[in-house]
N, C-alpha and C positions, 0 to 999 in steps of 0.2 A: 498528342499520347494517347494512348488505351492503360488503362488499371492492371490490363493481364500481362500488356509486354511488362511494363514498368514494373513488376508483379518478379516476373523472368528474368527483369534484368539486376531485381537486386539478392536476388538466391544465388544466382554465378556471383554478381562484387561480393558477398556474404563468402560466399565459401572456396572461394577462386579457385574453383574446380568448375568443369560442364559438368561432371560424371555426376558428382554428388549434388551440384547441382541439378539435376537432371532426373535423379535418383529422389529426394525432397520432391521436386515437384508435380511427381508421378509420373512423367512424358521419356520417353527416350531422349537423346544424347542431338544428335544431327538435328530434327526441330525446331531444337533450343537454340545452337548456334547461329544457321538461319536464321531464328524468331529476333537476335540479339545485334546479325549483321543491318538486317535491315530495318531497324530501332538506328544503329550507328548513321548508316545513311540519311535516312532522314531528317536527323538532326542533324548534320553534315562534320559529325567530329567522330574522332577515336578513342571512346569508352575503356576499351583495355587494350591492351597489349599480349599478346599469346606468343610463347615457342611453344617450341613440342614436351617440354617442362615443368613449364608453370602459366601464373595466367596472372597479370595486375591491374593496377585500375589505374590509369594516366587519371591527372587533374581536371577532368571531365566527370572524367567516373567516377570520382570522387568527390565532386560536386551533386554527378547526378545521385549517386547513393543517401546522399546526408539525406537532398532535398524530398527525394522519393519515398525514402522511408517517413517524411513527415506527412507526406501527401496519402500512402497508405491507410497510413495511424489515421487522418482525416476521414477517407473514405469510412473506414469500421465505425470510424466513431459516427458519421452521419445516417448514417444502417440502424447503430442501437440506438438513435437517439429518435428516431422516426417510429421505430418500433416499440420504444417505452414514452411516445406522444399518443401511440392510440392502445396502452395497453390501463387497465383499469390500477387504479392505489399508485401506493410509492413505494419504492424500493432502495431499504434504511440500508447499505454498509456499516456493518461495524467491527470491530476486533472482538472476543470473548476479551472480556476484562478492563475491555478501553472504556465504557463508558461512565464508569469514574458514579456508580450506584445514580444514571439517573434512564436508563432504558426503561427501567420495570415499569417508573412514572410515568413516563414518556408514553407506554403503548399502553396502559391503563386508560392515560387521558385520551391518547383517541380510538380508541375502544368506546368508550362514554360520548365519542363524538361523531361515531359512524364514518372513523377516519382510516377505511383501510391500508396500513402500511404491511409489507411483505420483509424476514430481515432478511440476509447477505449475510454471511459469518464470512471474516475474511483473517487472513494470516497481519504477521506485521506488514503494514506499506500499505497492503493492498486495497485498499481504501478508499484511499485518491485516487491508481487508475481506474479503476470499477467506474468512478465519476465520470472521470474526464472521457472516458472512450463510451459515454452512456449505458454502461449495465450497469450503474443504481440512480436514483436520483439526489439522494442527497448522504449523506457518509457523517461518520460521529469519526472529531479528527481526535489527534493527540498532539498539542503546540507543541515547543518546536519542533519534535519531533517529523511530521508530518507537512510536505507538501505545500500550500495554501495558497501559490502563485495564480494568480488569475480564475479565481475563484472567492463564491460571495462566502462570508464566514459570523457565527455568530459563539460568540464565549458562550455559557452557560456555566462552569467552575472553572478554577484557578484555587492547586492547592501545593503542598509543601512536598519532603519525600521523608520516608521514613525506610530503616532497615531490617531488612525483614532477615531474622536468623532462631536457629534452636534454640525455643525455653531456657535448655539447660547450656546456653551458652555465658561464658562469663559475664558477658557484654547487657546481657540479656534484661537486668534488673534494673537500668540506667535510668531515668527519667530522660533524659536527650544525649543523641552523642555527637562526636563532630566528625569529619573526614581523619583529621590526625589521630581520631582514636582505634579510624580501621590501618592503621597502619598495621603491615607483615599476618593481617588477614586477605585471604584470598575471594576476594573481592568478586560476585561473576558479572560480565561487562557482555552488552551487546556483538559477539563477532559473526552469528550466523554461526554454530558447533557447536554444538553440545561436549563441555568441559571432561564430562567421564561420562558420558557415552558414545559422542560418535555423530551424534545426525542433531542438526537442525533444530535451532529453539526458534518457535513461532508465538508460544503468544505466553503472559503469566504466571499462566498456569503449567507450565512445565518447567516457570523458571519454578516455581512454590517448589515443586516437588524432587529438584535440585537440591532446593536448602534442605529439602525432607532428612532427603539423604545420607546430609553432611558433609565438611569437606565444601566449604561455600558458604557464605553472604548474598544479600542480594539489598541493592537500594532500587525501590522502588516507586512513585507516586504513590501518596498514602490515598487517594482515592482508588488504588487500582489495590487494593487489598481488602476485601471483603470478609465473610465468616472465614477464618485460618483452622485451617484440619488442625485439631492435638499434636500438640510439640512444637511450635513453632508463635512465634510473641515477634510483634515489632516497636522501633524503637524510634524517637521522632527525629529526621537527622539536621542541625539544628542551623548548619552553613550547607545544608543543599540548595539545589536549583529550584525553581519553583516552572511550572507547567500548566495549559490548559486543555480539556475539555470541547472542542468547538463540534458548534451544528454547520457542514459548510456543504454546498452548493453549486450551482453554475452560476454564474454573475449574466447568460444572458440567459434565466430560466421566467417566462411567461408564467408558470404552473400556478393558478388558484391552491387549488391541494395540496403543493407545498406550499406557500404562503402563510395558508391553516398549519404547515404540521410547524413552520418555524415559532407560528406565536402560542402555540400548545407546549415545546420545547420549553420557549422562555420564561413560560406559567410553570412549569416544574421546577425550573432550576436553582437552585439553593442561593442563588444571589437574592433571588423573589421572594 
């Protein structure tokens, strides 16, 4: 099976419409229909049930869609990994504000060792995807929120949580808070939508801006809160969760340059 015809089938299976799939692929509908028919003949199974009104996946089609997506993803990753293997330096994926104060020290240490590191700034959860797809060599993940399964990791720091709130808030002068103290308060949660502006929230800087505007508090990892703008304060959350900032890379990497970066990261970790 060729990757091109597999791509054709996945497009049709996802759209469940030959016209939309052809438009998505940038081709005419008749050759797309013929390509799917040839694929069915070669496999000896019917992949799609077609009527004049709808297209539906058969059990065999559902299996090929699931496995075909995996295969196409693996091919894309193989291509990216090959390109990265021949490129100089390392690409480090990091979410703005998600480094726990380590990034500046790490980059300075790399510069002192003439280690070329290029930053790839990401939105929420994108570091892991870029790493798995071969678009980054290493990433800073925030555990347990990012998924490290199948990746090698080294925890650089672990911290608790704080409540971010306006300095004028009635709770701002407390030495610590509990979750019970936040009852009745509007507390920001990561829902993917901004509660007051209607847009997606992608980093803690945006959360900070929301709290500055008033109307909501936020619970954040302590290491995420660096230089606060005027008018904001933080109070430790005594019964908050703990989280970790970890360096992650592909388990099968044999890069000596990457190994050196991991060593330098351990040297700048607050744990050392």
